[in-house]
DOVOMI-424260 format. One record per residue: x, y, z of N, C-alpha, C in turn; residue in three letters. Coordinates in nm, 4 decimals, padded with zeros to 6 digits. Each point is the difference from the previous one (the first is absolute). Layout:
+----------+----------+----------+----------+----------+----------+----------+----------+----------+--------+
|    neast |   nnorth |      nup |   caeast |  canorth |     caup |    ceast |   cnorth |      cup | residu |
+----------+----------+----------+----------+----------+----------+----------+----------+----------+--------+
|        X |        Y |        Z |        X |        Y |        Z |        X |        Y |        Z |    ala |
...
+----------+----------+----------+----------+----------+----------+----------+----------+----------+--------+
***
This chain:
+----------+----------+----------+----------+----------+----------+----------+----------+----------+--------+
|    neast |   nnorth |      nup |   caeast |  canorth |     caup |    ceast |   cnorth |      cup | residu |
+----------+----------+----------+----------+----------+----------+----------+----------+----------+--------+
| -01.5111 | -21.2317 | -11.6641 | -00.1768 | -00.0746 | -00.0639 |  00.0102 | -00.0646 | -00.0664 |    met |
| -00.0335 | -00.0647 | -00.0760 |  00.0428 | -00.0690 | -00.1420 | -00.0871 |  00.0697 | -00.0687 |    thr |
|  00.0379 | -00.0495 | -00.1455 | -00.0661 |  00.0516 | -00.1660 | -00.1415 |  00.0077 |  00.0611 |    trp |
| -00.0409 | -00.1167 |  00.0514 | -00.1805 | -00.1031 | -00.0740 | -00.0574 |  00.0536 |  00.1148 |    thr |
|  00.0264 |  00.0903 |  00.1363 | -00.0664 |  00.0713 |  00.1089 | -00.0281 |  00.0954 | -00.0828 |    ala |
|  00.1314 |  00.0987 | -00.0828 |  00.0130 |  00.0883 | -00.0355 | -00.1235 |  00.0307 | -00.1259 |    val |
| -00.0142 | -00.0798 | -00.1319 | -00.1030 | -00.0233 |  00.0080 | -00.1453 | -00.0373 |  00.0339 |    leu |
| -00.0262 | -00.0928 |  00.0628 | -00.0710 | -00.0478 |  00.0568 | -00.1627 |  00.1618 |  00.0777 |    ala |
|  00.1779 |  00.0559 |  00.0529 | -00.0549 |  00.2123 |  00.0735 | -00.0732 |  00.0431 | -00.1217 |    leu |
|  00.1117 | -00.0015 | -00.1110 | -00.0351 |  00.0876 | -00.0796 | -00.0949 | -00.0310 | -00.0670 |    ala |
| -00.0374 | -00.1333 | -00.0487 | -00.1048 | -00.0558 | -00.0570 | -00.1364 |  00.0599 |  00.0992 |    ala |
| -00.0102 | -00.0548 |  00.1279 | -00.1612 | -00.0079 |  00.0663 | -00.0024 |  00.1474 |  00.0058 |    gly |
|  00.1485 |  00.1042 | -00.0085 | -00.0906 |  00.1638 |  00.0486 | -00.0384 |  00.0564 | -00.1227 |    thr |
|  00.0624 | -00.1225 | -00.1556 | -00.0555 |  00.0945 | -00.0946 | -00.1469 | -00.0618 | -00.0349 |    tyr |
| -00.0339 | -00.0910 |  00.0200 | -00.1484 | -00.0803 |  00.0188 | -00.0611 |  00.0558 |  00.1263 |    leu |
|  00.0282 |  00.0418 |  00.1037 | -00.0501 |  00.1216 |  00.0809 | -00.0710 |  00.1386 | -00.0308 |    leu |
|  00.0777 |  00.0121 | -00.1045 | -00.0428 |  00.1696 | -00.0564 | -00.0567 |  00.0064 | -00.0717 |    arg |
|  00.0153 | -00.1550 | -00.1156 | -00.0694 | -00.0143 | -00.0929 | -00.1654 | -00.0393 |  00.0346 |    leu |
|  00.0010 | -00.0853 |  00.1006 | -00.1284 | -00.0257 |  00.0913 | -00.1083 |  00.1240 | -00.0594 |    ala |
|  00.0809 |  00.1193 |  00.1722 | -00.0978 |  00.1240 | -00.0310 | -00.0067 |  00.0489 | -00.1330 |    gly |
|  00.0764 |  00.0483 | -00.0521 | -00.0668 | -00.0080 | -00.1867 | -00.1090 |  00.0132 | -00.0375 |    ile |
| -00.0297 | -00.1799 | -00.0033 | -00.0622 | -00.0962 | -00.0534 | -00.1186 |  00.0758 |  00.0939 |    val |
|  00.0343 | -00.1093 |  00.1276 | -00.2240 |  00.0410 |  00.1289 | -00.0150 |  00.1158 | -00.0793 |    leu |
|  00.0817 |  00.1135 |  00.0331 | -00.0656 |  00.1579 |  00.0099 | -00.1458 |  00.0088 | -00.0209 |    arg |
| -00.0078 | -00.0068 | -00.1393 | -00.1492 |  00.0154 | -00.0593 | -00.1115 | -00.1295 |  00.0548 |    gly |
|  00.0755 | -00.0777 |  00.0795 | -00.0769 | -00.1626 | -00.0682 | -00.0449 | -00.0500 |  00.2529 |    arg |
|  00.0556 |  00.1139 |  00.0644 |  00.0050 | -00.0228 |  00.1163 | -00.0665 |  00.0911 |  00.0665 |    leu |
| -00.0787 |  00.0181 |  00.0323 | -00.0356 |  00.1048 |  00.1142 |  00.0861 |  00.0210 |  00.1512 |    thr |
|  00.0563 |  00.0806 |  00.0393 | -00.0394 | -00.0112 |  00.1416 | -00.0243 |  00.1013 |  00.1398 |    val |
| -00.0393 | -00.0502 |  00.0805 | -00.0569 |  00.2034 |  00.0436 |  00.1314 |  00.1027 |  00.0331 |    pro |
| -00.1270 |  00.0837 |  00.0312 |  00.1262 |  00.1405 | -00.0360 |  00.0870 | -00.0637 |  00.1528 |    gln |
| -00.0556 | -00.0077 |  00.0861 |  00.0784 | -00.0397 |  00.1705 |  00.1122 | -00.0702 |  00.0059 |    his |
| -00.0602 | -00.1169 | -00.1171 |  00.1445 | -00.1064 |  00.0336 |  00.1343 |  00.0542 | -00.1044 |    val |
| -00.0313 |  00.0684 | -00.1257 |  00.1186 |  00.1786 | -00.0726 |  00.0151 |  00.0251 |  00.1590 |    glu |
| -00.0469 |  00.0265 |  00.0646 |  00.0254 |  00.1455 |  00.0534 |  00.0828 | -00.0503 |  00.1234 |    arg |
|  00.0142 | -00.2062 |  00.0058 |  00.0392 |  00.0026 |  00.0877 |  00.1525 | -00.1096 | -00.0594 |    leu |
| -00.0127 | -00.0502 | -00.0748 |  00.1305 | -00.0100 | -00.1244 |  00.0831 |  00.1293 | -00.0225 |    leu |
| -00.0734 |  00.0990 |  00.0107 |  00.1516 |  00.1124 | -00.0690 |  00.0134 |  00.0635 |  00.1420 |    asp |
| -00.0477 | -00.0609 |  00.1597 |  00.0238 |  00.0194 |  00.1196 |  00.1327 | -00.0431 |  00.0329 |    leu |
| -00.0103 | -00.1748 | -00.0614 |  00.0881 | -00.0463 |  00.0223 |  00.0724 | -00.0668 | -00.0856 |    gly |
|  00.0785 |  00.0591 | -00.0936 |  00.0750 |  00.0372 | -00.0858 |  00.1110 |  00.1417 |  00.0352 |    ala |
| -00.1073 |  00.0527 |  00.0804 |  00.0949 |  00.1151 |  00.0478 |  00.0614 | -00.0052 |  00.1652 |    thr |
| -00.0572 | -00.1186 |  00.0427 | -00.0018 | -00.0286 |  00.1247 |  00.2049 | -00.0482 | -00.0514 |    ala |
| -00.0031 | -00.1941 | -00.0936 |  00.0535 | -00.0180 | -00.0457 |  00.0975 |  00.0921 | -00.0459 |    leu |
|  00.0181 |  00.1321 | -00.0441 |  00.1198 |  00.0737 | -00.0391 | -00.0025 |  00.0322 |  00.0625 |    leu |
|  00.0037 |  00.0186 |  00.1326 | -00.0021 |  00.1330 |  00.1675 |  00.1245 | -00.1275 |  00.0106 |    val |
| -00.0970 | -00.0848 |  00.0599 |  00.1287 | -00.0495 |  00.0622 |  00.1040 | -00.1155 | -00.0514 |    ala |
|  00.0263 | -00.0007 | -00.1351 |  00.0549 | -00.0172 | -00.0606 |  00.1447 |  00.0522 | -00.0175 |    leu |
| -00.0248 |  00.1571 | -00.0047 |  00.0729 |  00.1162 | -00.0109 |  00.0490 |  00.0338 |  00.1372 |    ala |
| -00.0728 | -00.0360 |  00.1381 |  00.0249 |  00.0381 |  00.1437 |  00.0642 | -00.1273 |  00.0449 |    ala |
| -00.0281 | -00.1468 | -00.0994 |  00.1494 | -00.0573 |  00.0225 |  00.1396 |  00.0331 | -00.0881 |    thr |
|  00.0127 |  00.0702 | -00.1109 |  00.1003 | -00.0462 | -00.0681 |  00.0477 |  00.1194 |  00.1078 |    ala |
| -00.0947 |  00.1529 |  00.0519 |  00.1453 |  00.1057 |  00.0970 | -00.0108 | -00.0251 |  00.0609 |    ala |
| -00.0158 | -00.0667 |  00.1241 |  00.0297 | -00.0531 |  00.0914 |  00.0283 | -00.1406 |  00.0899 |    leu |
|  00.0598 | -00.0999 | -00.1188 |  00.0441 | -00.0769 |  00.0308 |  00.1560 | -00.0189 | -00.1243 |    thr |
|  00.0669 | -00.1070 |  00.0863 |  00.1448 | -00.0285 | -00.1821 | -00.0013 | -00.0789 |  00.1240 |    ala |
|  00.1042 | -00.0486 | -00.0950 |  00.0140 | -00.2016 |  00.0932 | -00.0715 | -00.0622 |  00.1550 |    ala |
| -00.1299 |  00.0474 | -00.0258 | -00.0298 | -00.1330 |  00.1070 | -00.0366 |  00.1488 |  00.1186 |    gly |
|  00.0193 |  00.0995 |  00.0233 |  00.0205 |  00.0694 |  00.1390 |  00.0106 |  00.1341 | -00.0786 |    gly |
| -00.0463 |  00.0731 |  00.0988 | -00.0308 |  00.1743 | -00.0289 |  00.0816 |  00.0905 | -00.0584 |    phe |
|  00.0131 |  00.1167 | -00.1298 |  00.0626 | -00.0050 | -00.0935 |  00.0614 |  00.1021 |  00.0342 |    ala |
| -00.0261 |  00.0508 |  00.1024 |  00.0773 |  00.1020 |  00.0983 | -00.0739 |  00.1599 | -00.1010 |    gly |
|  00.0655 |  00.0836 |  00.0969 | -00.1338 |  00.1266 | -00.0586 |  00.0535 |  00.0913 | -00.1104 |    trp |
|  00.0521 | -00.0380 |  00.0189 |  00.0437 |  00.1221 | -00.1808 | -00.0827 | -00.0276 | -00.1033 |    ala |
| -00.0232 | -00.1943 | -00.0700 | -00.1064 | -00.0112 | -00.0344 | -00.1331 |  00.0062 | -00.0089 |    arg |
| -00.0099 |  00.0635 |  00.1040 | -00.2213 | -00.0190 |  00.0275 |  00.0409 |  00.2023 | -00.0171 |    pro |
|  00.0759 |  00.0925 |  00.0674 | -00.0060 |  00.0982 | -00.0406 |  00.0730 |  00.0535 | -00.1040 |    ala |
|  00.0473 | -00.0797 | -00.1178 | -00.0357 |  00.0266 | -00.1061 | -00.1332 | -00.0556 | -00.0955 |    gly |
| -00.0656 | -00.0276 |  00.0482 | -00.1237 | -00.0876 | -00.0582 | -00.0928 |  00.1116 |  00.0639 |    val |
|  00.0312 |  00.0193 |  00.1049 | -00.0936 |  00.1108 |  00.0423 |  00.0213 |  00.1552 | -00.1189 |    ala |
|  00.1253 |  00.0556 | -00.0114 | -00.0544 |  00.1139 | -00.0992 | -00.0155 |  00.0052 | -00.0975 |    val |
|  00.0293 | -00.1743 | -00.0166 | -00.0666 | -00.0529 | -00.1638 | -00.1306 |  00.0043 | -00.0090 |    gly |
| -00.0317 | -00.0542 |  00.1212 | -00.1917 |  00.0045 | -00.0157 | -00.0683 |  00.1896 |  00.0616 |    leu |
|  00.1003 |  00.0778 |  00.0401 | -00.0955 |  00.1389 | -00.0081 |  00.0385 |  00.0606 | -00.1598 |    val |
|  00.1485 | -00.0443 | -00.0213 |  00.0141 |  00.0824 | -00.1416 | -00.1027 | -00.0063 | -00.0988 |    ala |
| -00.0624 | -00.1309 |  00.0356 | -00.0878 | -00.1128 | -00.1516 | -00.1487 |  00.1135 |  00.0902 |    ala |
|  00.0188 | -00.0036 |  00.0830 | -00.1626 |  00.0623 |  00.0569 | -00.0529 |  00.0781 | -00.0706 |    trp |
|  00.1470 |  00.1013 | -00.0010 | -00.0385 |  00.1297 | -00.0707 |  00.0644 |  00.0623 | -00.1148 |    trp |
| -00.0439 | -00.1674 | -00.0862 | -00.0079 | -00.0654 | -00.0948 |  00.1448 |  00.1314 | -00.0754 |    arg |
|  00.1769 | -00.0134 |  00.1587 |  00.0741 | -00.0155 | -00.1683 |  00.0004 | -00.0536 | -00.0811 |    val |
|  00.1069 |  00.0214 | -00.1039 |  00.0609 | -00.1632 | -00.1400 |  00.0532 | -00.0517 |  00.0478 |    pro |
| -00.0379 | -00.1023 | -00.0649 |  00.0446 | -00.1437 |  00.0990 |  00.1984 | -00.0019 | -00.0342 |    phe |
| -00.0093 |  00.0673 | -00.1278 |  00.1623 | -00.0192 |  00.0626 |  00.0368 |  00.0346 |  00.0766 |    val |
| -00.0191 |  00.1665 |  00.0398 |  00.0138 |  00.0308 |  00.1256 | -00.0226 | -00.0312 |  00.1503 |    leu |
| -00.1297 | -00.0508 |  00.0159 | -00.0688 | -00.0871 |  00.0706 |  00.0916 | -00.1481 |  00.0300 |    val |
|  00.1042 | -00.0415 | -00.0825 |  00.0377 | -00.1669 |  00.0055 |  00.2344 |  00.0766 |  00.0583 |    val |
| -00.0091 |  00.1399 | -00.0235 |  00.1324 |  00.1207 |  00.0242 | -00.0543 | -00.0039 |  00.1481 |    val |
| -00.0987 |  00.1048 |  00.0424 |  00.0574 |  00.0316 |  00.1267 | -00.0005 | -00.1832 |  00.0720 |    leu |
| -00.0619 | -00.0485 | -00.0117 | -00.0232 | -00.1485 |  00.0351 |  00.1164 | -00.0387 |  00.0985 |    ala |
|  00.0646 | -00.0322 | -00.2056 |  00.1409 | -00.0621 |  00.0330 |  00.1160 |  00.0846 |  00.1104 |    ala |
|  00.0043 |  00.1631 | -00.0629 |  00.0858 |  00.0792 |  00.0949 | -00.0484 |  00.0262 |  00.1195 |    ala |
| -00.1078 | -00.0391 |  00.0922 | -00.0234 | -00.0197 |  00.1084 |  00.0703 | -00.0499 |  00.0762 |    thr |
| -00.0466 | -00.1842 | -00.0711 |  00.0692 | -00.1104 |  00.0461 |  00.1223 |  00.0425 |  00.0067 |    thr |
|  00.0490 |  00.0022 | -00.1000 |  00.1306 | -00.0384 | -00.0162 |  00.1228 |  00.1222 |  00.0823 |    ala |
| -00.1107 |  00.1727 |  00.0468 |  00.0523 |  00.0588 |  00.0817 | -00.0022 | -00.0151 |  00.1455 |    gly |
| -00.0695 | -00.0375 |  00.0052 | -00.0196 | -00.1213 |  00.1485 |  00.1329 | -00.0969 |  00.0763 |    leu |
|  00.0013 | -00.0666 | -00.1948 |  00.0842 | -00.1367 |  00.0537 |  00.1708 |  00.1320 |  00.0687 |    arg |
| -00.0036 |  00.0896 | -00.1466 |  00.1628 |  00.0192 |  00.0421 | -00.0045 |  00.1758 |  00.1509 |    leu |
| -00.0583 |  00.0037 |  00.0220 |  00.0090 |  00.0327 |  00.1430 |  00.0055 | -00.0602 |  00.0916 |    leu |
| -00.0485 | -00.2034 | -00.0338 |  00.0114 | -00.1290 |  00.0974 | -00.1392 |  00.0044 |  00.0450 |    gly |
| -00.1239 | -00.0128 | -00.0246 | -00.0718 | -00.0174 |  00.0274 | -00.0873 | -00.1192 | -00.0891 |    val |
|  00.0421 | -00.0964 |  00.0688 | -00.0486 | -00.1197 | -00.0624 | -00.1310 | -00.0913 | -00.0227 |    ser |
+----------+----------+----------+----------+----------+----------+----------+----------+----------+--------+
***
């Protein structure tokens, strides 16, 4: 990626964030639209996490990575401290790979 593209994306991101702050008091969005935007952001985050957890190099990532992600999700659901969530997920993935599960 060229520096021009990086700078253009950075400027666009900054301007979008600034527009949200500036227009917050001037623009009234109906409650149902706010709810849809929240759901859309959540759906995009889940899709990104699923893609990162399940694919590698254009194919299935194997069973170790999704298992580690699942352990991390359960630990986060139980409100385990973040560092421990990461350690548990990484240890699960590494342990399964050590046992030969790809």
